[in-house]
Each structure stands twice: as structure tokens, then as C-alpha cells.
Backbone as a ProteinNet text record, in pm:
[ID]
protein_1_A
[PRIMARY]
MTGIGDDPFIAAVKPLVDAMGGEMVPPDQAGDDDVVLAWEGRDVVAVRLPQLADSLDHILAALERKHGRPLAQLDRKEKQQVVKALEARGAFSVRHGVETVASALGVSRFTVYNYLNRDYGAQRQ
[TERTIARY]
98.1	-11.1	79	36.9	125.4	33.8	105	55.5	0.3	41.7	6.5	147.9	241.6	370	397.9	470.3	503.6	429.1	273	217.8	215.8	247.9	227.1	103.4	18.5	-161.3	-170.9	-103.9	-108.3	-1.9	101.3	189.8	133.7	40.9	-26.5	-149.3	-231.8	-327.7	-269.5	-183.9	-128.4	-117.7	-87.6	-99.3	-215.3	-318.8	-464.4	-511.4	-494.9	-537.3	-460.4	-352.4	-279.6	-326.5	-362.4	-418.8	-586.5	-645.1	-756.5	-768.5	-681.3	-647.6	-703.5	-695.2	-744.1	-643.2	-696.9	-588.5	-609.1	-503.9	-509.5	-493.5	-562.5	-566.1	-582.1	-558.3	-572.8	-722.4	-743.9	-892.1	-984.6	-901.4	-957.2	-995.5	-944.9	-969.9	-1065.4	-1122	-1206	-1332	-1371.9	-1511.7	-1621.6	-1733.4	-1842.3	-1850	-1780.6	-1773.9	-1626.2	-1549.4	-1435.8	-1438.8	-1374.2	-1381.7	-1280.3	-1333.6	-1209.3	-1191.9	-1082	-1037.5	-970.3	-1039.6	-979.7	-900.2	-816.9	-742.1	-696.7	-757	-753.1	-800.1	-927.3	-1001.4	-959.4	-875.1	-858.2	-851.3	-915.4	-911.5	-764.1	-730.3	-589.8	-574.8	-662.7	-662	-775.7	-789.7	-922.4	-885.5	-950.7	-945.2	-1043.2	-984.5	-1068.2	-1083.8	-1177.8	-1204.1	-1199.9	-1160.4	-1175.8	-1307.4	-1318.9	-1440.6	-1420.2	-1536.1	-1541.1	-1445.7	-1477.9	-1391.5	-1232.9	-1182.5	-1036.9	-998.4	-1084.5	-1051	-1026.6	-1101.9	-1055	-928.9	-903	-784.2	-663.9	-671.5	-574.6	-582.8	-668.6	-664.9	-583.9	-622.1	-544.8	-404.5	-346.2	-218	-153.8	-222.8	-161.1	-161.2	-218.7	-218.5	-91.1	-85.8	50.5	177.1	177	315.7	321.9	203.9	203.8	260.5	222.6	285.3	387	435.1	572.4	581.3	457	455.1	330.9	296.6	155.3	67.6	-74.7	-143.9	-169.4	-158	-181.9	-76.8	61.6	151.6	126.5	35	-8.1	-54.9	-32.3	-99.9	-220.1	-302.3	-446.3	-495.8	-408.9	-452.4	-443	-343	-314.5	-423.4	-463.5	-555.6	-706.9	-731.1	-842.2	-844.9	-730.6	-708.8	-739.5	-698.4	-697.3	-849.8	-909.5	-1073.1	-1145	-1099.4	-1178.8	-1150.2	-1022	-986.8	-1077	-1060.4	-1147.8	-1284.5	-1336.9	-1465.8	-1508.5	-1448.7	-1446.8	-1454.2	-1364.6	-1363.1	-1438.4	-1560	-1646.5	-1629.6	-1505.9	-1474.7	-1581.9	-1692.7	-1766.8	-1879.8	-1886.6	-2016.3	-1988.9	-1864.6	-1840.2	-1886	-1927.3	-1956.2	-1835.2	-1870.8	-1747.7	-1654.5	-1663.5	-1577.5	-1537	-1604.4	-1578.3	-1466.9	-1505.7	-1442.1	-1311.8	-1304.7	-1173.4	-1049.6	-1132.5	-1051.1	-1019.8	-1104	-1060	-948.2	-950.9	-837.4	-717.1	-714.1	-593	-531.3	-619.6	-558.5	-546.3	-556.9	-554.1	-644.3	-727.3	-855	-994.9	-1083.2	-1224.4	-1298.5	-1408.7	-1500.1	-1565.2	-1579.2	-1625.6	-1562.5	-1402.5	-1317.2	-1338.1	-1352.9	-1356.5	-1514.2	-1609.9	-1728.2	-1714.6	-1614.8	-1619.9	-1558	-1452.8	-1377.4	-1443.8	-1564.2	-1643.3	-1752.7	-1798.7	-1910.4	-1819.1	-1701.3	-1617.5	-1636.4	-1600.8	-1602.4	-1749.2	-1834.2	-1975.3	-2034.6	-1980.1	-2000.1	-1929.3	-1832.4	-1740.1	-1821.6	-1843.6	-1925.1	-2055.1	-2145.1	-2255.3	-2236.1	-2146.5	-2115.2	-2114.5
-102.8	3.9	132.1	222.8	334.4	457.9	578.3	679.5	687.6	568	580.9	586.9	539.3	571.5	431.5	442.3	342.9	343.8	349.9	370.5	248.2	247	129.8	38	125.1	40.9	-26.1	39.6	-43.5	-164.8	-143.3	-289.5	-375.7	-321.2	-452.5	-494.4	-445	-489.9	-586.4	-543.4	-593.4	-765.7	-830.9	-977.9	-1028.1	-955.8	-1021.5	-989.5	-847.7	-826.1	-916.5	-966	-1027.9	-1164.3	-1233.4	-1359.6	-1374.1	-1279.3	-1307.3	-1240.7	-1209.2	-1179.5	-1031.8	-938.2	-813.5	-717.4	-613.5	-504.1	-369.1	-323.2	-174.8	-86.7	27.7	145.5	274.6	399.3	509.6	540.5	576.1	607.5	687.8	792.9	895.5	809.5	697.5	636.8	499.5	474	388.3	395	285.3	273.6	206.3	221.7	182.4	62	-48.9	-179.7	-182.6	-96.1	-111.3	-50.8	-117.2	-91.8	6.1	98.7	200.2	182.8	167	146.1	266.8	311.8	442.4	392.6	478.4	458.5	595.2	625.6	723.9	836.9	819.2	951.9	998.1	892.9	926.6	798.2	815.8	732.5	697.5	562.5	535.4	446.4	363.1	268.7	227.8	194.7	137.4	-23.9	-107.9	-232.1	-280.3	-331.1	-378.6	-525.7	-577.9	-712.2	-795.2	-901.2	-970.4	-1044.4	-1057.8	-1148.1	-1285.8	-1347.4	-1494.8	-1560.2	-1596.9	-1663.6	-1639.4	-1512.6	-1480.5	-1509.9	-1512.5	-1552.6	-1707.8	-1792.5	-1941.5	-1964.1	-1875.7	-1889.2	-1854.1	-1757.9	-1691.8	-1814.2	-1879.7	-1975.3	-2094.1	-2145.9	-2257.6	-2207.7	-2096.7	-2064.3	-2067	-2025.8	-2015.1	-2192.1	-2266.6	-2406.4	-2465.4	-2422.3	-2480.7	-2414.5	-2273.4	-2229.5	-2316.6	-2331.8	-2405.3	-2552.3	-2610.7	-2770.6	-2748.8	-2636.6	-2628.1	-2722.8	-2749.7	-2812.3	-2805.1	-2820.3	-2816.5	-2915.8	-2861.3	-2939.6	-3065.5	-3101.6	-3220.7	-3316.2	-3260	-3366.4	-3417.2	-3378.7	-3438	-3570.1	-3636.2	-3795.1	-3765.8	-3883.6	-3875.9	-3822.8	-3852.7	-3815.1	-3663.1	-3621.4	-3443.5	-3381.7	-3449.3	-3410.7	-3393.6	-3505.8	-3501.7	-3405	-3367.8	-3265.4	-3142.6	-3101.2	-2980.7	-2955.5	-3062.8	-3046.9	-3029.7	-3093.8	-3048.4	-2918.6	-2857.1	-2731.1	-2618.4	-2661.1	-2558.7	-2584.1	-2697.7	-2670	-2604.6	-2607.1	-2504.3	-2379.2	-2332.6	-2203.9	-2153.2	-2241.1	-2210.8	-2211.1	-2275.6	-2285.5	-2340.3	-2447.4	-2487.6	-2410.7	-2306.9	-2236.5	-2130	-2133.8	-2046	-2134.1	-2075.3	-2144.4	-2195.3	-2310.7	-2393.5	-2427	-2414	-2423.9	-2563.7	-2674.8	-2828.8	-2833.5	-2800.5	-2798	-2734.8	-2624	-2550.9	-2619	-2673.3	-2753.8	-2885.3	-2947.5	-3071.9	-3055.1	-2943.8	-2913.4	-2884.2	-2807	-2769.4	-2923.2	-2981	-3133.8	-3214	-3228.2	-3304.1	-3441.2	-3424.4	-3536.3	-3490.5	-3594.3	-3530	-3495.7	-3447.1	-3350.5	-3475.3	-3593.9	-3716.1	-3745	-3741.4	-3789.3	-3668	-3523.7	-3427.4	-3420	-3493.7	-3521.9	-3646.8	-3725.2	-3855.1	-3803.8	-3700.8	-3678.3	-3588.4	-3506.4	-3442.8	-3551.3	-3643.5	-3733	-3827.1	-3841.4	-3938.4	-3855.4	-3752.5	-3683	-3656.8	-3641.2	-3650.6	-3779.9	-3893.1	-4018.1	-4048.5	-3998.2	-4020.8	-3955.2	-3845.3	-3759.4	-3807.2	-3897.2	-3930.1	-4065.3	-4137.2	-4249.6	-4237.9
-4.7	-6.3	3.1	-67.4	-64.8	-2.2	34.7	85.7	221.5	310.1	450.3	529	500.6	590.8	662.3	762.7	846.4	994.5	990.5	1122.1	1162.3	1318.2	1399	1391.2	1386.3	1381.6	1250.7	1137.2	1000	997.9	1068.6	1107.8	1165.9	1281.1	1362.5	1280.6	1188.1	1132.9	1013.8	949.2	816.7	807.5	918.7	902.2	910.3	955.4	964.8	813.7	764	619.9	528.4	542.8	427.8	467.6	563.8	600.2	540.3	548.3	482.7	324.5	258.8	123.1	92.9	183.6	190.5	144	94.6	45.5	144.8	166.5	241.3	155.7	169.9	94.8	191.2	131.8	211.8	256.4	389.8	373.5	310.2	256.3	174.4	35.9	-0.3	-113.8	-107.8	21.3	40.7	-26.9	-85.8	-135.8	-51.1	-92.5	-24.9	57.6	-20	52.1	129.3	143.1	252	375.8	459.5	580.8	644.2	696.3	724.6	893.4	935.7	1034.9	1131	1196.2	1306	1419.7	1456.3	1598.6	1646.9	1754.8	1844.4	1791.3	1745.1	1668	1523.1	1470.8	1312.7	1230.7	1122.8	1025.3	959.1	986.4	975.3	838.3	824.5	702	648.6	511.7	485.2	436	446.6	421.7	307.1	188.5	89.1	94.4	137.2	147.3	18.9	3.5	-114.4	-148.9	-283.5	-328.4	-242.5	-223.4	-184.6	-256.5	-381.8	-492.1	-460	-463	-427.2	-322.4	-210.8	-82.9	-89	-153.9	-149.6	-251.4	-332.3	-388.9	-313.2	-203.6	-111.4	-11.6	38.5	127.1	78.9	-34.5	-112.8	-116.3	-162	-158.6	-22.4	80.1	205.8	279.1	242.1	251.8	185.3	60.7	9.1	78	93.4	172.4	298.4	370	507.6	506.2	384.8	360.1	291	221.8	172.9	31.8	-25	-143.3	-227.6	-355.9	-410.8	-310.5	-311.5	-240.1	-304.1	-436.3	-531	-455.2	-418	-375.9	-221.7	-159.4	-20.8	-39.3	84.3	102.6	105.8	120.4	120.4	272.5	372.4	499.9	502.9	473.5	468.7	378.2	269	191.3	269.1	330.3	411.5	531	565.3	674.6	616.2	476	409.3	371.3	331.4	315.7	420	548.9	662.8	732	701.1	736.5	659.9	516.3	424	470.1	479.9	516.9	633.7	738.8	866.2	831.9	713.1	684.5	583.2	540.6	457.5	295.1	247.7	138.5	52.7	93.3	0.3	-13.1	44.6	6.2	-114.1	-137.3	-241.3	-384.7	-479.5	-600.9	-678.6	-688.2	-774.6	-670.6	-536.7	-432	-424.9	-458.5	-451.9	-560.2	-677	-825.1	-791.2	-747.9	-705.9	-624.1	-515	-427.9	-464.2	-549.6	-605.8	-720.1	-789.3	-883.1	-815.2	-700.6	-617.8	-554	-512	-464.9	-556.1	-692.8	-790.8	-781.2	-724.9	-693.8	-779	-773.9	-855.5	-708.9	-796.1	-707.6	-605.8	-672.8	-609	-479.4	-497.7	-387.6	-257.4	-308.7	-212.6	-123.2	-207.8	-164.3	-20.8	-100.5	5.4	117.5	112.1	233.3	320	262.8	351	421.3	333.4	408.7	516.7	486.6	586.3	703.6	728.6	836.6	920.8	829.4	891.6	935.5	853.6	913.9	1038.4	1063.8	1199.6	1291.1	1270.5	1385	1403	1327.6	1366.9	1466.3	1450.8	1524.8	1658.7
[MASK]
+++++++++++++++++++++++++++++++++++++++++++++++++++++++++++++++++++++++++++++++++++++++++++++++++++++++++++++++++++++++++++++

């Protein structure tokens, strides 16, 4: 982000904004859908939230960084854990979420549904 400087408040919220795939802009450039953050009575920064589809891509990229390799290279158990984590974050409420996740994992949609159903079956027992 440009035009803000080295404000300590911005440094404090930047990891959160980055983690959710948002963008920080100067408050005077905030749009109607942006969230303006104020500190000690002054507007410091505006946060532009990502679209849901962009958020899923961002989450998948973060998971690849966390695992240190492409998600398609994970073993079955790790892929099941990824699906469980994505489900907890609402990834499958996004249009084409299952297809996007299946592609990232290198599996079929059917396999993703099996991973989801496997968790539900274990919870019901």
C-alpha cells in the first residue's frame, strides 16, 4: 500500500489483512464496501475485502505455503485434513468451491465429497 507510511497501527493489522487476502488503501480512497479502521479518533487505513472466490484462492495458496509443496502432492490423510480445514472456513459455500478445491488437490469432485462425508459419518457414530 502506498500513501500511508510506517504507522504502527497499520503494521499491527497488516498480518490479519494479508491472511484474509484483503488490501489496505488510504482512508480517503475507501469505497462503499471498504472497512475504514480508526485509531485514537482518526481514520488510519481502509481495508478492501476480497471477493469470496478470491478468498478461496488465497486460502489455498496459504495452505500450500504451510505444507511447503503443492496440495496435489500431499498424501491422502493430509488432503483429508485440508478438506476438513477448508470446510471449517466455509470454502464449500463458494460457487464452484468443490471444483476449485478438487483441482488444487489433484483429485475428483467425488473424492472431495467423500472426504466431507467421511467426516460427517465419523461424527454421527
